[in-house]
C-alpha positions in Angstrom: -79.6 -56.9 -46.6 -79.3 -60.9 -44.7 -78.1 -60.8 -41.5 -74.5 -62.0 -41.8 -73.9 -59.5 -44.4 -75.0 -56.4 -41.5 -72.7 -58.3 -39.7 -69.9 -57.8 -41.4 -70.5 -53.9 -42.2 -70.8 -54.0 -38.8 -67.3 -55.7 -37.9 -65.4 -52.9 -41.0 -67.3 -49.9 -39.0 -65.3 -50.8 -35.8 -62.1 -51.3 -37.8 -62.6 -48.5 -39.5 -63.4 -46.4 -36.9 -60.3 -48.4 -34.5 -57.8 -46.6 -37.9 -59.7 -43.2 -37.5 -58.3 -43.5 -33.5 -55.0 -44.4 -34.8 -54.8 -41.3 -36.9 -55.9 -39.5 -33.9 -53.1 -40.8 -31.7 -50.9 -39.9 -34.6 -52.4 -36.1 -35.1 -52.9 -35.3 -31.4 -49.8 -36.6 -29.9 -50.7 -35.7 -26.3 -53.5 -37.6 -26.3 -52.2 -40.8 -28.1 -52.3 -43.1 -25.2 -56.8 -42.1 -24.9 -56.8 -42.5 -28.6 -54.9 -45.7 -27.8 -57.2 -47.3 -25.4 -60.4 -46.4 -27.5 -58.9 -47.7 -30.7 -58.1 -51.1 -28.4 -61.8 -50.9 -27.5 -63.1 -50.9 -31.1 -61.1 -53.8 -32.1 -62.6 -55.3 -28.9 -65.6 -54.6 -30.5 -64.5 -55.8 -34.0 -63.6 -59.3 -32.0 -67.2 -59.8 -30.7 -68.8 -59.4 -34.0 -66.9 -61.9 -35.1 -68.3 -64.4 -33.0 -72.0 -63.6 -33.9 -70.5 -64.1 -37.4 -69.6 -67.3 -36.4 -72.4 -68.4 -34.8 -74.8 -67.0 -37.1 -72.9 -69.3 -40.1 -73.3 -71.9 -37.7 -76.5 -71.7 -36.4 -78.6 -69.9 -38.8 -81.4 -70.4 -37.8 -81.4 -68.8 -34.1 -80.5 -65.5 -35.6 -82.9 -63.1 -37.3 -82.8 -58.8 -37.7 -84.6 -57.3 -34.4 -84.8 -55.3 -32.2 -81.3 -55.4 -29.4 -81.4 -53.6 -26.2 -80.0 -54.6 -23.0 -82.6 -56.5 -21.7 -82.1 -59.2 -24.3 -78.6 -59.3 -24.3 -78.5 -60.2 -20.7 
């Protein structure tokens, strides 16, 4: 799978998890604030991935599949 396509799937995954947390918010109103916080975090992750998608489109030669760890992004 092309790297840009992987990033799109990752973004979709983050948004689906945000939807899941919002459903949990509805089902467990006593914890609604916690679930909303988690949903917003997932949307933040999706925004980060969205910026990566843009970077990959602008500079595809700068990106390649491989292991990503804390050292490589710091």
